[in-house]
BAVODO-22934 format. One record per residue (C-alpha): x, y, z; residue in one letter; residue number from 1. Coordinates in steps of 0.02 Angstrom, whole numbers, plus 50000, padded with zeros to 5 digits. Layout:
BAVODO-22934
[drenro [X,Y,Z],'A',NUM];
...
end
This chain:
BAVODO-22934
[drenro [49005,51132,48743],'M',1];
[drenro [48854,51024,48777],'K',2];
[drenro [48872,50860,48870],'T',3];
[drenro [48767,50720,48797],'M',4];
[drenro [48641,50629,48909],'N',5];
[drenro [48668,50740,49059],'K',6];
[drenro [48523,50800,49168],'K',7];
[drenro [48492,50984,49139],'E',8];
[drenro [48454,51107,49278],'R',9];
[drenro [48386,51281,49248],'S',10];
[drenro [48344,51441,49340],'T',11];
[drenro [48268,51602,49273],'Q',12];
[drenro [48344,51631,49099],'H',13];
[drenro [48488,51506,49112],'Y',14];
[drenro [48524,51320,49117],'S',15];
[drenro [48670,51205,49156],'S',16];
[drenro [48685,51149,48974],'S',17];
[drenro [48725,51326,48914],'Q',18];
[drenro [48897,51404,48907],'K',19];
[drenro [48886,51567,49006],'I',20];
[drenro [49008,51711,49026],'L',21];
[drenro [48982,51832,49171],'F',22];
[drenro [49073,51998,49158],'V',23];
[drenro [49094,52142,49278],'G',24];
[drenro [49062,52033,49431],'E',25];
[drenro [49075,52120,49599],'G',26];
[drenro [49078,51995,49742],'D',27];
[drenro [49035,51851,49620],'F',28];
[drenro [48873,51817,49713],'S',29];
[drenro [48769,51812,49552],'F',30];
[drenro [48874,51680,49464],'S',31];
[drenro [48891,51583,49628],'A',32];
[drenro [48701,51582,49646],'C',33];
[drenro [48680,51502,49474],'L',34];
[drenro [48819,51378,49510],'A',35];
[drenro [48728,51321,49667],'R',36];
[drenro [48565,51303,49572],'Q',37];
[drenro [48650,51201,49435],'F',38];
[drenro [48751,51096,49556],'G',39];
[drenro [48901,51129,49444],'S',40];
[drenro [48991,51276,49364],'A',41];
[drenro [49090,51188,49227],'V',42];
[drenro [48984,51279,49098],'N',43];
[drenro [49027,51450,49170],'M',44];
[drenro [49164,51580,49158],'V',45];
[drenro [49154,51721,49287],'A',46];
[drenro [49261,51877,49272],'T',47];
[drenro [49300,52040,49359],'S',48];
[drenro [49381,52201,49299],'L',49];
[drenro [49483,52219,49458],'D',50];
[drenro [49638,52115,49499],'P',51];
[drenro [49606,51973,49620],'E',52];
[drenro [49684,52066,49767],'E',53];
[drenro [49575,52218,49735],'M',54];
[drenro [49418,52110,49726],'V',55];
[drenro [49452,52044,49901],'Y',56];
[drenro [49487,52221,49963],'T',57];
[drenro [49330,52299,49888],'K',58];
[drenro [49213,52153,49917],'H',59];
[drenro [49253,52061,50078],'W',60];
[drenro [49100,51951,50045],'S',61];
[drenro [49178,51877,49887],'C',62];
[drenro [49286,51745,49972],'E',63];
[drenro [49153,51612,49999],'T',64];
[drenro [49079,51643,49826],'H',65];
[drenro [49247,51622,49740],'L',66];
[drenro [49286,51465,49839],'E',67];
[drenro [49119,51391,49792],'E',68];
[drenro [49137,51435,49608],'L',69];
[drenro [49309,51356,49596],'K',70];
[drenro [49252,51202,49690],'R',71];
[drenro [49108,51179,49568],'L',72];
[drenro [49223,51196,49417],'G',73];
[drenro [49199,51376,49362],'C',74];
[drenro [49339,51463,49268],'L',75];
[drenro [49369,51625,49364],'V',76];
[drenro [49467,51764,49280],'L',77];
[drenro [49518,51935,49345],'H',78];
[drenro [49573,52093,49255],'E',79];
[drenro [49454,52062,49110],'V',80];
[drenro [49406,52225,49025],'D',81];
[drenro [49237,52206,48941],'V',82];
[drenro [49290,52328,48806],'K',83];
[drenro [49429,52210,48748],'E',84];
[drenro [49372,52041,48814],'M',85];
[drenro [49360,51961,48641],'S',86];
[drenro [49549,51980,48630],'R',87];
[drenro [49584,51914,48805],'H',88];
[drenro [49714,51773,48791],'P',89];
[drenro [49601,51648,48879],'T',90];
[drenro [49435,51703,48804],'L',91];
[drenro [49494,51738,48627],'I',92];
[drenro [49439,51569,48555],'H',93];
[drenro [49286,51542,48665],'M',94];
[drenro [49105,51557,48613],'E',95];
[drenro [48958,51577,48733],'F',96];
[drenro [48771,51547,48732],'D',97];
[drenro [48748,51692,48853],'F',98];
[drenro [48856,51841,48901],'I',99];
[drenro [48789,51923,49058],'V',100];
[drenro [48831,52100,49116],'F',101];
[drenro [48731,52153,49269],'N',102];
[drenro [48717,52339,49307],'F',103];
[drenro [48863,52404,49202],'P',104];
[drenro [48947,52560,49264],'H',105];
[drenro [49095,52663,49201],'A',106];
[drenro [49152,52714,49375],'G',107];
[drenro [49112,52825,49522],'H',108];
[drenro [49183,53001,49533],'F',109];
[drenro [49145,53119,49680],'P',110];
[drenro [49127,53270,49565],'W',111];
[drenro [49008,53184,49443],'L',112];
[drenro [48828,53135,49482],'C',113];
[drenro [48733,53005,49381],'E',114];
[drenro [48638,53135,49277],'R',115];
[drenro [48798,53223,49225],'N',116];
[drenro [48818,53224,49036],'V',117];
[drenro [49003,53184,49046],'Q',118];
[drenro [48972,53028,49152],'L',119];
[drenro [48829,52972,49040],'I',120];
[drenro [48947,52983,48890],'K',121];
[drenro [49071,52875,48984],'M',122];
[drenro [48936,52745,49017],'H',123];
[drenro [48888,52746,48833],'R',124];
[drenro [49068,52724,48779],'K',125];
[drenro [49087,52576,48896],'L',126];
[drenro [48929,52489,48833],'L',127];
[drenro [48967,52524,48650],'K',128];
[drenro [49135,52438,48665],'A',129];
[drenro [49060,52297,48768],'F',130];
[drenro [48925,52259,48639],'F',131];
[drenro [49053,52259,48498],'E',132];
[drenro [49166,52140,48592],'S',133];
[drenro [49023,52028,48652],'A',134];
[drenro [48949,52010,48478],'S',135];
[drenro [49110,51925,48422],'E',136];
[drenro [49100,51795,48561],'M',137];
[drenro [48923,51728,48539],'L',138];
[drenro [48884,51553,48480],'S',139];
[drenro [48748,51529,48350],'S',140];
[drenro [48586,51593,48427],'G',141];
[drenro [48679,51663,48577],'G',142];
[drenro [48618,51811,48679],'E',143];
[drenro [48692,51960,48771],'V',144];
[drenro [48600,52003,48932],'H',145];
[drenro [48620,52174,49010],'V',146];
[drenro [48526,52208,49171],'T',147];
[drenro [48504,52396,49193],'H',148];
[drenro [48393,52526,49275],'R',149];
[drenro [48276,52606,49149],'D',150];
[drenro [48223,52761,49245],'D',151];
[drenro [48302,52934,49235],'F',152];
[drenro [48447,52964,49211],'P',153];
[drenro [48493,52784,49167],'Y',154];
[drenro [48372,52778,49020],'N',155];
[drenro [48479,52914,48938],'R',156];
[drenro [48615,52784,48910],'W',157];
[drenro [48515,52725,48757],'K',158];
[drenro [48559,52542,48783],'V',159];
[drenro [48456,52478,48635],'E',160];
[drenro [48535,52600,48514],'K',161];
[drenro [48711,52556,48571],'L',162];
[drenro [48676,52371,48549],'A',163];
[drenro [48602,52400,48377],'K',164];
[drenro [48761,52488,48323],'G',165];
[drenro [48856,52327,48361],'A',166];
[drenro [48737,52220,48259],'G',167];
[drenro [48628,52164,48404],'L',168];
[drenro [48439,52178,48412],'Y',169];
[drenro [48326,52177,48565],'L',170];
[drenro [48235,52010,48578],'K',171];
[drenro [48152,52041,48744],'E',172];
[drenro [48149,52160,48891],'K',173];
[drenro [48094,52084,49055],'V',174];
[drenro [48079,52154,49229],'E',175];
[drenro [48226,52102,49337],'F',176];
[drenro [48162,51993,49477],'Q',177];
[drenro [48288,51974,49616],'K',178];
[drenro [48246,51790,49632],'D',179];
[drenro [48427,51734,49646],'Y',180];
[drenro [48459,51668,49823],'P',181];
[drenro [48620,51739,49891],'G',182];
[drenro [48641,51872,49756],'Y',183];
[drenro [48684,52048,49816],'H',184];
[drenro [48711,52187,49690],'N',185];
[drenro [48864,52295,49728],'K',186];
[drenro [48912,52475,49690],'R',187];
[drenro [49090,52423,49648],'G',188];
[drenro [49169,52594,49667],'G',189];
[drenro [49224,52715,49804],'G',190];
[drenro [49222,52683,49991],'I',191];
[drenro [49047,52607,49976],'K',192];
[drenro [49101,52477,49846],'S',193];
[drenro [49027,52331,49944],'N',194];
[drenro [48861,52420,49973],'K',195];
[drenro [48703,52379,49876],'T',196];
[drenro [48596,52505,49782],'F',197];
[drenro [48408,52517,49742],'P',198];
[drenro [48347,52401,49603],'L',199];
[drenro [48186,52494,49560],'K',200];
[drenro [48138,52501,49375],'D',201];
[drenro [48272,52372,49332],'S',202];
[drenro [48257,52264,49177],'Y',203];
[drenro [48356,52129,49089],'T',204];
[drenro [48382,52176,48907],'F',205];
[drenro [48407,52021,48798],'K',206];
[drenro [48502,52052,48637],'F',207];
[drenro [48547,51935,48494],'S',208];
[drenro [48646,51952,48333],'V',209];
[drenro [48545,52026,48190],'I',210];
[drenro [48504,51895,48057],'T',211];
[drenro [48375,51884,47920],'W',212];
[drenro [48270,51781,48040],'E',213];
[drenro [48267,51929,48161],'S',214];
[drenro [48146,52027,48055],'K',215];
[drenro [47956,52023,48061],'D',216];
[drenro [47907,51927,47905],'D',217];
[drenro [47728,51993,47912],'D',218];
[drenro [47774,52177,47910],'D',219];
[drenro [47836,52235,47739],'E',220];
[drenro [47874,52412,47799],'D',221];
[drenro [47977,52348,47943],'N',222];
[drenro [48058,52225,47824],'D',223];
[drenro [48115,52363,47706],'A',224];
[drenro [48170,52475,47848],'M',225];
[drenro [48269,52338,47933],'R',226];
[drenro [48349,52283,47771],'Q',227];
[drenro [48404,52462,47740],'K',228];
[drenro [48473,52477,47916],'E',229];
[drenro [48551,52304,47902],'F',230];
[drenro [48652,52351,47749],'M',231];
[drenro [48687,52533,47797],'N',232];
[drenro [48876,52560,47795],'P',233];
[drenro [48853,52706,47912],'G',234];
[drenro [48809,52583,48050],'N',235];
[drenro [48969,52487,48023],'G',236];
[drenro [48872,52342,47945],'L',237];
[drenro [48872,52298,47761],'N',238];
[drenro [48838,52141,47661],'E',239];
[drenro [49016,52080,47680],'K',240];
[drenro [49020,52108,47868],'S',241];
[drenro [48853,52020,47885],'V',242];
[drenro [48919,51868,47793],'R',243];
[drenro [49073,51871,47903],'E',244];
[drenro [48964,51881,48059],'R',245];
[drenro [48852,51737,48004],'L',246];
[drenro [48994,51627,47944],'R',247];
[drenro [49048,51493,48069],'P',248];
[drenro [49204,51557,48154],'R',249];
[drenro [49279,51384,48169],'D',250];
[drenro [49247,51288,48009],'A',251];
[drenro [49368,51151,48060],'E',252];
[drenro [49271,51116,48220],'L',253];
[drenro [49107,51115,48124],'E',254];
[drenro [49180,50985,48006],'R',255];
[drenro [49244,50878,48149],'V',256];
[drenro [49077,50887,48240],'E',257];
[drenro [48982,50842,48082],'A',258];
[drenro [49089,50688,48060],'G',259];
[drenro [49058,50636,48241],'L',260];
[drenro [48871,50661,48219],'A',261];
[drenro [48873,50543,48070],'R',262];
[drenro [48973,50416,48170],'A',263];
[drenro [48847,50422,48312],'R',264];
[drenro [48706,50390,48189],'A',265];
[drenro [48796,50244,48107],'L',266];
[drenro [48832,50161,48275],'I',267];
[drenro [48650,50178,48327],'R',268];
[drenro [48577,50114,48163],'E',269];
[drenro [48534,49931,48150],'G',270];
[drenro [48571,49929,47964],'T',271];
[drenro [48732,50005,47904],'T',272];
[drenro [48820,50026,47740],'N',273];
[drenro [48964,49916,47792],'W',274];
[drenro [49057,49946,47629],'S',275];
[drenro [49095,50122,47689],'S',276];
[drenro [49170,50065,47853],'I',277];
[drenro [49242,49896,47806],'S',278];
[drenro [49384,49819,47905],'A',279];
[drenro [49565,49844,47848],'P',280];
[drenro [49636,49720,47724],'V',281];
[drenro [49693,49562,47812],'G',282];
[drenro [49589,49595,47968],'A',283];
[drenro [49503,49433,48016],'D',284];
[drenro [49440,49460,48193],'Y',285];
[drenro [49256,49501,48214],'V',286];
[drenro [49196,49533,48394],'P',287];
[drenro [49064,49407,48443],'Q',288];
[drenro [49008,49308,48593],'G',289];
[drenro [48956,49336,48772],'D',290];
[drenro [49112,49431,48826],'I',291];
[drenro [49037,49587,48742],'Y',292];
[drenro [48891,49690,48801],'R',293];
[drenro [48844,49720,48618],'N',294];
[drenro [48967,49641,48497],'A',295];
[drenro [48888,49716,48341],'T',296];
[drenro [48887,49894,48408],'A',297];
[drenro [49066,49875,48469],'F',298];
[drenro [49125,49811,48301],'H',299];
[drenro [49037,49952,48209],'R',300];
[drenro [49109,50082,48329],'S',301];
[drenro [49283,50006,48318],'Y',302];
[drenro [49284,50011,48127],'L',303];
[drenro [49227,50192,48127],'L',304];
[drenro [49364,50233,48252],'M',305];
[drenro [49495,50153,48138],'E',306];
[drenro [49430,50253,47991],'K',307];
[drenro [49398,50423,48069],'L',308];
[drenro [49479,50453,48238],'F',309];
[drenro [49624,50577,48248],'K',310];
[drenro [49726,50626,48401],'I',311];
[drenro [49840,50776,48419],'F',312];
[drenro [49982,50771,48547],'I',313];
[drenro [50042,50937,48613],'Y',314];
[drenro [50229,50949,48582],'K',315];
[drenro [50260,51066,48728],'E',316];
[drenro [50353,50995,48878],'G',317];
[drenro [50517,50902,48892],'E',318];
[drenro [50558,50728,48958],'P',319];
[drenro [50566,50656,49087],'P',320];
[drenro [50406,50741,49150],'L',321];
[drenro [50322,50747,48980],'F',322];
[drenro [50314,50629,48830],'H',323];
[drenro [50386,50493,48938],'N',324];
[drenro [50333,50365,49067],'G',325];
[drenro [50385,50207,49160],'P',326];
[drenro [50385,50041,49066],'C',327];
[drenro [50444,49926,49208],'K',328];
[drenro [50322,49936,49354],'S',329];
[drenro [50138,49922,49399],'I',330];
[drenro [50122,50094,49318],'Y',331];
[drenro [50194,50032,49153],'S',332];
[drenro [50036,50068,49054],'I',333];
[drenro [50085,50253,49065],'E',334];
[drenro [50252,50224,48980],'G',335];
[drenro [50180,50098,48857],'V',336];
[drenro [50042,50216,48800],'F',337];
[drenro [50158,50366,48789],'F',338];
[drenro [50283,50268,48684],'S',339];
[drenro [50156,50189,48568],'L',340];
[drenro [50055,50349,48548],'M',341];
[drenro [50208,50455,48509],'E',342];
[drenro [50260,50330,48374],'G',343];
[drenro [50086,50302,48304],'D',344];
[drenro [50051,50350,48123],'T',345];
[drenro [49871,50291,48109],'H',346];
[drenro [49778,50391,48242],'F',347];
[drenro [49904,50529,48275],'R',348];
[drenro [49890,50686,48171],'T',349];
[drenro [50011,50830,48156],'Q',350];
[drenro [49868,50947,48108],'D',351];
[drenro [49773,51003,48264],'P',352];
[drenro [49628,51067,48158],'D',353];
[drenro [49582,50892,48103],'E',354];
[drenro [49597,50815,48276],'A',355];
[drenro [49449,50750,48375],'H',356];
[drenro [49544,50749,48540],'V',357];
[drenro [49703,50825,48612],'Y',358];
[drenro [49826,50730,48723],'F',359];
[drenro [49906,50815,48874],'L',360];
[drenro [50067,50712,48884],'P',361];
[drenro [50118,50738,49066],'F',362];
[drenro [50164,50586,49170],'S',363];
[drenro [50106,50587,49351],'V',364];
[drenro [50227,50447,49391],'V',365];
[drenro [50375,50545,49323],'M',366];
[drenro [50322,50707,49408],'I',367];
[drenro [50317,50618,49576],'I',368];
[drenro [50478,50521,49543],'H',369];
[drenro [50579,50675,49497],'H',370];
[drenro [50499,50816,49597],'L',371];
[drenro [50413,50742,49748],'F',372];
[drenro [50517,50746,49907],'D',373];
[drenro [50468,50598,50020],'P',374];
[drenro [50523,50698,50173],'I',375];
[drenro [50437,50863,50134],'V',376];
[drenro [50291,50772,50048],'R',377];
[drenro [50235,50926,49955],'D',378];
[drenro [50099,50862,49837],'K',379];
[drenro [50081,51035,49763],'Y',380];
[drenro [50225,50999,49645],'V',381];
[drenro [50090,50917,49538],'M',382];
[drenro [49985,51074,49546],'K',383];
[drenro [50126,51182,49482],'H',384];
[drenro [50172,51066,49339],'V',385];
[drenro [49997,51022,49280],'V',386];
[drenro [49918,51195,49299],'S',387];
[drenro [50067,51280,49218],'D',388];
[drenro [50060,51159,49072],'Y',389];
[drenro [49875,51187,49042],'V',390];
[drenro [49905,51375,49052],'K',391];
[drenro [50041,51363,48920],'V',392];
[drenro [49940,51263,48794],'I',393];
[drenro [49781,51364,48825],'S',394];
[drenro [49873,51526,48785],'Q',395];
[drenro [49970,51457,48637],'K',396];
[drenro [49827,51360,48556],'Y',397];
[drenro [49641,51394,48539],'R',398];
[drenro [49580,51216,48565],'Y',399];
[drenro [49574,51207,48755],'W',400];
[drenro [49477,51369,48773],'N',401];
[drenro [49347,51333,48639],'R',402];
[drenro [49289,51175,48730],'S',403];
[drenro [49346,51214,48909],'L',404];
[drenro [49451,51056,48896],'G',405];
[drenro [49309,50937,48852],'A',406];
[drenro [49400,50865,48700],'D',407];
[drenro [49566,50845,48792],'H',408];
[drenro [49627,50692,48885],'F',409];
[drenro [49760,50639,49008],'M',410];
[drenro [49817,50465,49061],'L',411];
[drenro [49885,50404,49227],'S',412];
[drenro [49902,50238,49316],'C',413];
[drenro [49972,50312,49476],'H',414];
[drenro [49866,50314,49633],'D',415];
[drenro [49878,50503,49630],'W',416];
[drenro [49820,50516,49450],'G',417];
[drenro [49649,50587,49499],'P',418];
[drenro [49733,50709,49620],'R',419];
[drenro [49840,50779,49479],'A',420];
[drenro [49681,50845,49396],'T',421];
[drenro [49610,50930,49551],'W',422];
[drenro [49708,51089,49523],'Y',423];
[drenro [49632,51133,49354],'V',424];
[drenro [49441,51131,49370],'P',425];
[drenro [49410,51108,49183],'Q',426];
[drenro [49532,50961,49179],'L',427];
[drenro [49445,50883,49330],'Y',428];
[drenro [49264,50912,49278],'Y',429];
[drenro [49269,50921,49088],'N',430];
[drenro [49417,50828,49016],'S',431];
[drenro [49429,50643,48979],'I',432];
[drenro [49533,50561,49115],'R',433];
[drenro [49605,50389,49080],'L',434];
[drenro [49638,50316,49252],'L',435];
[drenro [49685,50150,49328],'C',436];
[drenro [49616,50216,49493],'N',437];
[drenro [49437,50223,49427],'A',438];
[drenro [49350,50253,49592],'N',439];
[drenro [49174,50325,49585],'T',440];
[drenro [49184,50376,49767],'S',441];
[drenro [49325,50494,49714],'E',442];
[drenro [49225,50578,49575],'C',443];
[drenro [49272,50461,49434],'F',444];
[drenro [49136,50494,49305],'N',445];
[drenro [49112,50347,49183],'P',446];
[drenro [49022,50459,49058],'R',447];
[drenro [49178,50560,49024],'K',448];
[drenro [49318,50465,49112],'D',449];
[drenro [49383,50293,49061],'A',450];
[drenro [49452,50152,49166],'S',451];
[drenro [49614,50076,49101],'I',452];
[drenro [49696,49915,49161],'P',453];
[drenro [49842,49912,49281],'E',454];
[drenro [49976,49804,49200],'I',455];
[drenro [50135,49756,49294],'N',456];
[drenro [50275,49732,49168],'L',457];
[drenro [50410,49685,49292],'I',458];
[drenro [50556,49687,49170],'D',459];
[drenro [50473,49782,49029],'G',460];
[drenro [50452,49626,48922],'E',461];
[drenro [50285,49598,48835],'T',462];
[drenro [50322,49428,48757],'I',463];
[drenro [50277,49260,48836],'G',464];
[drenro [50162,49329,48971],'L',465];
[drenro [50006,49231,48925],'T',466];
[drenro [49956,49048,48941],'G',467];
[drenro [49913,48920,49074],'G',468];
[drenro [49861,48742,49107],'L',469];
[drenro [49698,48671,49037],'P',470];
[drenro [49551,48665,49159],'P',471];
[drenro [49574,48478,49193],'S',472];
[drenro [49749,48508,49263],'K',473];
[drenro [49709,48658,49372],'R',474];
[drenro [49717,48580,49544],'T',475];
[drenro [49699,48737,49653],'I',476];
[drenro [49524,48806,49678],'L',477];
[drenro [49578,48986,49716],'A',478];
[drenro [49741,49079,49743],'F',479];
[drenro [49802,49246,49808],'F',480];
[drenro [49969,49314,49868],'A',481];
[drenro [49997,49496,49914],'G',482];
[drenro [50031,49625,50047],'G',483];
[drenro [49916,49670,50190],'L',484];
[drenro [49858,49845,50143],'H',485];
[drenro [49697,49934,50101],'G',486];
[drenro [49526,49899,50176],'R',487];
[drenro [49484,49735,50091],'I',488];
[drenro [49639,49629,50104],'R',489];
[drenro [49642,49621,50296],'P',490];
[drenro [49473,49534,50293],'A',491];
[drenro [49531,49414,50157],'L',492];
[drenro [49690,49366,50249],'L',493];
[drenro [49602,49356,50417],'Q',494];
[drenro [49484,49222,50352],'H',495];
[drenro [49592,49127,50228],'W',496];
[drenro [49779,49158,50256],'K',497];
[drenro [49864,48987,50247],'E',498];
[drenro [49708,48900,50317],'K',499];
[drenro [49644,48798,50170],'D',500];
[drenro [49723,48683,50040],'E',501];
[drenro [49595,48730,49907],'Q',502];
[drenro [49591,48917,49940],'V',503];
[drenro [49775,48960,49949],'Q',504];
[drenro [49799,49136,50019],'V',505];
[drenro [49970,49204,50066],'Y',506];
[drenro [50037,49369,50127],'E',507];
[drenro [50213,49316,50083],'T',508];
[drenro [50238,49171,49964],'L',509];
[drenro [50336,49026,50044],'P',510];
[drenro [50508,48994,49972],'E',511];
[drenro [50507,48877,49824],'G',512];
[drenro [50334,48926,49762],'L',513];
[drenro [50313,49024,49600],'S',514];
[drenro [50181,49160,49590],'Y',515];
[drenro [50153,49141,49401],'P',516];
[drenro [50148,48951,49413],'D',517];
[drenro [50019,48953,49552],'L',518];
[drenro [49907,49068,49449],'M',519];
[drenro [49921,48951,49300],'K',520];
[drenro [49874,48802,49411],'K',521];
[drenro [49721,48889,49488],'S',522];
[drenro [49542,48888,49428],'K',523];
[drenro [49506,49056,49508],'Y',524];
[drenro [49625,49199,49548],'C',525];
[drenro [49572,49314,49690],'I',526];
[drenro [49593,49498,49645],'C',527];
[drenro [49556,49610,49795],'P',528];
[drenro [49584,49798,49790],'S',529];
[drenro [49733,49863,49888],'G',530];
[drenro [49770,50043,49935],'H',531];
[drenro [49668,50093,49783],'E',532];
[drenro [49530,50006,49687],'V',533];
[drenro [49635,49944,49539],'A',534];
[drenro [49745,49790,49549],'S',535];
[drenro [49872,49719,49424],'P',536];
[drenro [49812,49545,49476],'R',537];
[drenro [49660,49562,49364],'I',538];
[drenro [49766,49568,49207],'V',539];
[drenro [49887,49440,49279],'E',540];
[drenro [49739,49321,49303],'A',541];
[drenro [49680,49350,49125],'I',542];
[drenro [49856,49319,49059],'Y',543];
[drenro [49862,49155,49159],'A',544];
[drenro [49690,49105,49090],'E',545];
[drenro [49627,49101,49269],'C',546];
[drenro [49450,49163,49305],'V',547];
[drenro [49465,49326,49406],'P',548];
[drenro [49374,49340,49571],'V',549];
[drenro [49346,49526,49594],'L',550];
[drenro [49330,49599,49769],'I',551];
[drenro [49318,49788,49766],'S',552];
[drenro [49208,49937,49805],'Q',553];
[drenro [49165,50084,49692],'H',554];
[drenro [49277,50014,49554],'Y',555];
[drenro [49233,50041,49371],'V',556];
[drenro [49314,49896,49278],'L',557];
[drenro [49422,49928,49124],'P',558];
[drenro [49330,49935,48958],'F',559];
[drenro [49166,49895,49047],'S',560];
[drenro [49066,49996,48920],'D',561];
[drenro [49115,49861,48794],'V',562];
[drenro [49154,49705,48895],'L',563];
[drenro [49029,49606,48999],'D',564];
[drenro [49138,49565,49148],'W',565];
[drenro [49004,49454,49223],'G',566];
[drenro [49030,49329,49082],'S',567];
[drenro [49213,49293,49122],'F',568];
[drenro [49238,49341,49305],'S',569];
[drenro [49159,49318,49476],'I',570];
[drenro [49119,49470,49582],'Q',571];
[drenro [49113,49445,49770],'V',572];
[drenro [49065,49578,49895],'S',573];
[drenro [49173,49612,50047],'V',574];
[drenro [49046,49539,50168],'N',575];
[drenro [49044,49378,50068],'E',576];
[drenro [49231,49345,50096],'I',577];
[drenro [49198,49216,50235],'P',578];
[drenro [49091,49117,50111],'N',579];
[drenro [49217,49128,49969],'L',580];
[drenro [49252,48940,49958],'K',581];
[drenro [49068,48896,49964],'K',582];
[drenro [49030,49020,49825],'I',583];
[drenro [49166,48953,49710],'L',584];
[drenro [49126,48770,49743],'L',585];
[drenro [48944,48809,49704],'G',586];
[drenro [48986,48859,49525],'I',587];
[drenro [48945,48712,49408],'P',588];
[drenro [49091,48642,49309],'Q',589];
[drenro [49012,48681,49141],'D',590];
[drenro [48990,48863,49190],'R',591];
[drenro [49171,48872,49247],'Y',592];
[drenro [49228,48797,49080],'I',593];
[drenro [49129,48930,48985],'R',594];
[drenro [49201,49070,49091],'M',595];
[drenro [49378,49005,49070],'Q',596];
[drenro [49355,48999,48881],'E',597];
[drenro [49294,49178,48885],'R',598];
[drenro [49447,49230,48986],'V',599];
[drenro [49554,49160,48846],'K',600];
[drenro [49448,49254,48718],'Q',601];
[drenro [49455,49421,48810],'V',602];
[drenro [49643,49405,48837],'Q',603];
[drenro [49685,49489,48672],'Q',604];
[drenro [49606,49651,48735],'H',605];
[drenro [49732,49663,48878],'F',606];
[drenro [49891,49610,48788],'V',607];
[drenro [50028,49739,48755],'V',608];
[drenro [50101,49728,48580],'N',609];
[drenro [50243,49827,48502],'N',610];
[drenro [50198,49874,48370],'P',611];
[drenro [50014,49875,48420],'P',612];
[drenro [49891,49751,48346],'K',613];
[drenro [49706,49774,48315],'R',614];
[drenro [49596,49752,48470],'F',615];
[drenro [49745,49745,48590],'D',616];
[drenro [49755,49850,48748],'V',617];
[drenro [49823,50003,48656],'F',618];
[drenro [49677,50001,48534],'H',619];
[drenro [49552,49968,48675],'M',620];
[drenro [49615,50123,48765],'I',621];
[drenro [49600,50223,48603],'I',622];
[drenro [49423,50156,48583],'H',623];
[drenro [49380,50212,48761],'S',624];
[drenro [49436,50388,48714],'I',625];
[drenro [49336,50378,48553],'W',626];
[drenro [49176,50332,48648],'L',627];
[drenro [49199,50475,48771],'R',628];
[drenro [49225,50598,48629],'R',629];
[drenro [49064,50536,48550],'L',630];
[drenro [48976,50580,48713],'N',631];
[drenro [49016,50765,48695],'V',632];
[drenro [48957,50892,48567],'A',633];
[drenro [49060,51052,48563],'I',634];
end
């Protein structure tokens, strides 16, 4: 998996854009060192042969390294035998740019010294099986790195010959420089398992899969010799096995990625063959105007989405925790999306091989409603449900493991939606998270995560929610009514609560006043964040054709990669709250009229329809997923 447009960090032979598997780790100090250098470990899988409990027993120094790796998003696996790792249930569908095995060893035995022939044979057997397994797990152009002492008796292991027997050739042999801060090599066996050993005459052997490009084109003798060796059945390699080895192991993924690459090119191009991506019959809306950051690019992207995009929904899991969500609350977008997505026939596919993304259909709202005890307040119920679900689908299907979750998505409008992803590092760091609580101070990443609107469907009805008075009949300058919670609202109510006829701010609405009617009579609707950054008042304002006044911090607005919020809303900082009336009165009437017209135009992108209609909120959410998938090449 390679993330598009992400700053790359590198150290020694490795970089943060490469998918790296570490095997035979002792105290995990080597993989932890690279993770620190990269600032992230989402591209890494680190494994040990020993069970987790044994690792802690043999290597007391491992605890901080393992904690750091998991915090930075590394997938840590124990009880991984390098001889059979290509068949490991988690690794079986993964491919890696580098597979790293530092100082392999078959075990320590008191009656056998390192020069003993029997022990050397054991070492050779271990490496032979390792090379055979590793060669099946390399991506195109991938490398196997074995760091090993090359003095006597270790040079009798014949590392190059063993690799060659598995179809790997030596690209380079470089002296091992212990320039990895915090790395400590470990014996790994016996009572001295946590002790280091001398690293004299140590080298990193870099191997790659034998291909026709591996040969020296200028040396005819070498060419003939290598061709003979390459096709020698005695080495376990023949023409058929070579073709098998060079053939892409996931043709479906290659096809999907090729289609996405073409889509990226079409969106970027100024001139496009529109006949190939024309709008559906009867479609009359063409995005245009100032509400869009780039109307032409959005339209082109949207049409490609309609033509190409396919979503697979995992069928595992039973309601009410899965495939189900609320439709009558401020979290209703969860239930609406689940319902519409499950019944969709345009984007949904039953064939996972043709899918571009995979939906994890767990509902955070329903997990909390059914399993969370308000007295005990054990938030780990989410950990058990979410981590167990990912474990099930990763063992049953190959799609999660091949991308480390980068082409998977979840959706939640609950305040604890981000928390639900903490417990699976790949879900947190790699997967697409559709969240109402799109807070950048809580690690919301706009490059891979998408902000969705919080919509309060009080009674579940979606009809008759839009409309308001014309600008000439809107007699209230600004309006807000809502509870005193969060960090922003106290300042708003302190300055404006029931103190001004033009700026009407209430904590509790007086009897006889109607909340919807007041919004429809107001020029501006104040939308401050509450406990979390998102607020249903933003969509309520848009429905009432009232210009939203946004007061928030660290909030990524819904669909902001497509919509220019500055064209149809006012954004006010917290320290400007005392000057709110002055700011709004200072807006010229003609500018207000233009903004109000744009609110009416953008309204269609936030409306819930059943069945869905083009460019409505369901399709805008799908488009947000589409854009994030375009940002990732797997």
